BAPA-308577 format. One record per residue (C-alpha): z, x, y. Coordinates in steps of 0.2 Angstrom, whole numbers, always signed. Each point is the difference from the previous one (the first is absolute). Layout:
% BAPA-308577
+-------+-------+-------+
:     Z :     X :     Y :
+-------+-------+-------+
:     Z :     X :     Y :
...
+-------+-------+-------+
***
This chain:
% BAPA-308577
+-------+-------+-------+
:     Z :     X :     Y :
+-------+-------+-------+
:   +57 :  -525 :  +759 :
:   -11 :    +5 :   -15 :
:   -18 :    -2 :    +2 :
:    -8 :   -11 :   -16 :
:   -17 :    +4 :    -4 :
:   -12 :   -14 :    -2 :
:    -4 :    -3 :   -18 :
:   -17 :    -3 :    +0 :
:    -2 :    -4 :   -18 :
:   +13 :   -14 :    +1 :
:    -9 :    -7 :   +15 :
:   -19 :    +1 :    -9 :
:    +9 :    -8 :   -16 :
:    +5 :   -16 :   +11 :
:   -16 :    -1 :   +10 :
:    -9 :    +0 :   -16 :
:   +10 :   -13 :    -8 :
:    -2 :   -10 :   +15 :
:   -19 :    +2 :    -1 :
:    -1 :    -5 :   -16 :
:   +10 :   -16 :    +2 :
:    -9 :    -5 :   +16 :
:   -17 :    +3 :    -7 :
:    +3 :   -11 :   -15 :
:    +8 :   -14 :   +12 :
:   -16 :    +2 :   +10 :
:   -10 :    -2 :   -15 :
:   +10 :   -15 :    -6 :
:    -3 :    -8 :   +17 :
:   -18 :    +3 :    -3 :
:    +1 :   -11 :   -16 :
:    +8 :   -14 :    +8 :
:    -9 :    -1 :   +15 :
:   -17 :    -1 :   -10 :
:    +9 :   -13 :   -12 :
:    +5 :   -11 :   +14 :
:   -18 :    +3 :    +7 :
:    -8 :    -7 :   -16 :
:   +11 :   -12 :    -7 :
:    +3 :    -8 :   +16 :
:   -17 :    +1 :    +7 :
:    +6 :    +9 :   +16 :
:   -11 :    +9 :   +10 :
:    -6 :    +4 :   +17 :
:   -18 :    +4 :    +2 :
:    -3 :    +9 :   +16 :
:   -19 :    -3 :    +6 :
:    -8 :   +17 :    +6 :
:    -9 :    -2 :   +16 :
:   -12 :   +11 :    +9 :
:    -8 :    -5 :   +17 :
:   -19 :    +2 :    +2 :
:    -6 :    +2 :   +17 :
:   -17 :   -11 :    +6 :
:    -8 :    +9 :   +13 :
:   -10 :   -11 :   +14 :
:   -19 :    +2 :    -2 :
:    -8 :   +12 :   +13 :
:   -10 :   -13 :   +11 :
:   +16 :   -11 :    +0 :
:    +2 :   -10 :   +18 :
:   +18 :    -9 :    -2 :
:   +15 :    +3 :   -11 :
:    -5 :   +19 :    -4 :
:   +16 :    +6 :    -8 :
:    +4 :    +7 :   -16 :
:    +7 :   -14 :   -11 :
:   +11 :    +2 :   -17 :
:    +1 :    -8 :   -16 :
:   +13 :    +2 :   -13 :
:    -6 :    +1 :   -18 :
:   +12 :    +2 :   -15 :
:    -6 :   +13 :   -12 :
:   +15 :    -1 :   -15 :
:   +18 :    -5 :    -3 :
:   +15 :    +9 :    -5 :
:   +15 :    -5 :    -8 :
:   +15 :    +5 :   +10 :
:   +12 :    -2 :   -15 :
:   -12 :   +13 :   -10 :
:    +2 :   +11 :   +14 :
:   +19 :    -1 :    -1 :
:    +0 :    +3 :   -18 :
:   -11 :   +15 :    +3 :
:   +13 :    +6 :   +14 :
:   +14 :    -1 :   -11 :
:    -8 :    +9 :   -16 :
:    -5 :   +13 :   +12 :
:   +19 :    +2 :    +4 :
:    +5 :    -1 :   -17 :
:   -12 :   +14 :    -6 :
:    +7 :   +11 :   +16 :
:   +18 :    -3 :    -7 :
:    -4 :    +4 :   -18 :
:   -10 :   +16 :    +6 :
:   +17 :    +5 :    +8 :
:    +9 :    -2 :   -14 :
:   -11 :   +13 :    -9 :
:    -4 :   +12 :   +14 :
:   +15 :    +0 :   +12 :
:    +7 :   +18 :    -1 :
:   +10 :   +11 :   +12 :
:   -15 :    +8 :    +9 :
:    +0 :   -18 :    +9 :
:   +18 :    +2 :    +5 :
:    -1 :   +18 :    +5 :
:   -16 :    -2 :   +10 :
:    +5 :   -17 :    +6 :
:   -19 :    -6 :    -3 :
:    -3 :   -15 :   -11 :
:   -20 :    -1 :    +4 :
:    -2 :   -13 :   -14 :
:    +9 :   -12 :    +9 :
:   -11 :    -1 :   +14 :
:   -15 :    -1 :   -10 :
:    +7 :   -14 :    -9 :
:    +6 :    -8 :   +17 :
:   -18 :    +3 :    +8 :
:    -7 :   -11 :   -14 :
:   +12 :   -13 :    -3 :
:    +5 :    -4 :   +19 :
:   -18 :    +0 :    +4 :
:    -2 :   -15 :   -12 :
:   +15 :    -8 :    +6 :
:    -5 :    +0 :   +17 :
:   -17 :    -8 :    -5 :
:   +10 :   -14 :   -10 :
:   +12 :    -2 :   +16 :
:   -15 :    -1 :   +12 :
:    -9 :   -14 :   -12 :
:   +15 :   -10 :    +1 :
:    +1 :    +1 :   +18 :
:   -19 :    -7 :    +1 :
:    -9 :   +18 :    +2 :
:   -14 :    -2 :   -12 :
:   -15 :   +11 :    +8 :
:    -5 :   +14 :   -11 :
:    -1 :   +12 :   +14 :
:   +17 :    -4 :    +6 :
:    +8 :    +2 :   -17 :
:    -8 :   +16 :    -4 :
:    +6 :    +7 :   +17 :
:   +18 :    -7 :    -2 :
:    +1 :    +8 :   -17 :
:    -9 :   +15 :    +5 :
:   +13 :    +1 :   +14 :
:   +14 :    -1 :   -12 :
:    -6 :   +12 :   -11 :
:    -2 :   +13 :   +15 :
:   +18 :    -4 :    +4 :
:    +6 :    +6 :   -18 :
:   -12 :   +16 :    +2 :
:    +8 :    +4 :   +16 :
:   +17 :    -1 :    -9 :
:    -6 :   +11 :   -13 :
:    -5 :   +12 :   +13 :
:   +16 :    -1 :   +10 :
:   +10 :    +4 :   -16 :
:    -8 :   +18 :    +0 :
:    +5 :    +3 :   +18 :
:   +14 :   +10 :    +3 :
:   +16 :    -9 :    +5 :
:    +9 :   +14 :    +9 :
:   -12 :    +0 :   +14 :
:    +2 :   -14 :   +13 :
:   -18 :    -1 :   +10 :
:   -12 :   -14 :    +3 :
:   -13 :    +8 :   -12 :
:   +12 :    +1 :   -15 :
:    +3 :   -18 :    +2 :
:   -17 :    -6 :    +5 :
:    -5 :    -7 :   -18 :
:   +15 :   -12 :    +1 :
:    -4 :    -5 :   +20 :
:   -18 :    -6 :    -5 :
:    +7 :    -7 :   -16 :
:   +12 :   -11 :    +8 :
:   -13 :    -4 :   +15 :
:   -12 :    -6 :   -14 :
:   +15 :   -10 :   -10 :
:    +3 :    -9 :   +15 :
:   -18 :    -3 :    +4 :
:    -2 :    -8 :   -17 :
:   +14 :   -12 :    +2 :
:    -5 :    -5 :   +18 :
:   -16 :    -6 :    -8 :
:    +9 :   -10 :   -13 :
:   +13 :    -8 :   +13 :
:   -15 :    -3 :   +10 :
:    -9 :   -10 :   -14 :
:   +18 :    -9 :    -4 :
:    +1 :    -5 :   +17 :
:   -18 :    -8 :    +1 :
:    +5 :    -9 :   -17 :
:   +16 :    -7 :    +9 :
:   -10 :    -6 :   +15 :
:   -12 :    -9 :   -12 :
:   +15 :    -7 :   -11 :
:   +14 :    -3 :   +11 :
:   +10 :   -10 :   -14 :
:    +0 :   +17 :    -9 :
:   +18 :    +1 :    -8 :
:   +13 :   +13 :    +6 :
:    +2 :    +6 :   -17 :
:   -19 :    +7 :    +0 :
:    +3 :    +9 :   +17 :
:   +16 :    +7 :   -10 :
:   -11 :    +6 :   -14 :
:   -10 :    +9 :   +12 :
:   +14 :   +10 :    +8 :
:    +8 :    +3 :   -17 :
:   -17 :    +8 :    -5 :
:    -1 :   +11 :   +16 :
:   +18 :    +7 :    -3 :
:    -4 :    +3 :   -19 :
:   -15 :    +9 :    +4 :
:    +8 :   +10 :   +13 :
:   +15 :    +5 :   -10 :
:    -9 :   +14 :    -7 :
:    -5 :    +8 :   +15 :
:   +18 :    -1 :    +6 :
:    +5 :    +9 :   -15 :
:   -13 :   +13 :    +5 :
:    +5 :    +1 :   +18 :
:   +18 :    +2 :    -5 :
:    -4 :   +15 :   -11 :
:   -12 :    +9 :   +14 :
:   +15 :    -2 :   +12 :
:   +12 :    +8 :   -13 :
:   +11 :   -17 :    +0 :
:    -1 :    +0 :   -19 :
:    -5 :   +14 :   -12 :
:   -14 :    +0 :   -11 :
:    +8 :    -4 :   -15 :
:    +8 :   -15 :    +9 :
:   -18 :    -4 :    +6 :
:    -6 :    +0 :   -18 :
:   +13 :   -10 :    -7 :
:    -4 :   -14 :   +14 :
:   -18 :    +2 :    -4 :
:    +3 :    -3 :   -17 :
:   +12 :   -17 :    +2 :
:   -13 :    -5 :   +14 :
:   -14 :    +1 :   -11 :
:    +8 :   -13 :   -11 :
:    +9 :   -12 :   +10 :
:   -12 :    +0 :   +16 :
:   -15 :    -1 :   -10 :
:    +6 :   -12 :   -11 :
:    +5 :   -12 :   +14 :
:   -15 :    +2 :    +9 :
:   -10 :    -5 :   -16 :
:   +10 :   -15 :    -3 :
:    +0 :    -5 :   +16 :
:   -19 :    +1 :    +2 :
:    -3 :    -8 :   -17 :
:   +11 :   -16 :    +5 :
:    -8 :    +0 :   +17 :
:   -18 :    +1 :    -9 :
:    +3 :   -11 :   -13 :
:    +6 :   -16 :   +11 :
:   -14 :    +4 :   +12 :
+-------+-------+-------+
***
């Protein structure tokens, strides 16, 4: 059997073409999103709240407990955040079109991906949290920061040697997956409380939450498959490029129609 060397130039050309097309599709989706928002007056304003502690007086005799009041400090338009999320993905694809080269394939290192994901996924998890009823400023900051940290850990993992099998080498991934499940545990707990207060919630809403979890998790599964050598770096890049379009588009438009009908 004759060994066929990998034609990196051909692969890079295909990746560049895909990135350019997908970047333009993301841009078109942003335009459509904003047109629908402003022509149909669609929007979902999320009130951002903070809890303010009220301490008992020093000489209190009864009910000497700390009480809390919720105060709205501002509102954010989740549709606008979705547009920003997609625009960041658009810029990442366009950047890849101009700067993707053989060094990335040879070194198996596309650090730009994790930088983009750390920003876009943090925004997306904030949107999902808002749709699920989490609107406390500090909770949103923590959820967004955890998602940012997960992608930074994935970046660190990409610099680790793959030919060494030890806990230390894969520690960034262990920590990242732990943080990831903590995030979704909080989101599902919030959604469970929503269901308790609204027992007539349609089944399709529950299905949407599950779909969002699966789509969000698909990126981590690709990374895990690459780390365990079930797929090559080139295969993982192809999957990431396709997921970056289809998975993100589905997420954005599911959240758009969910928030527009809220």
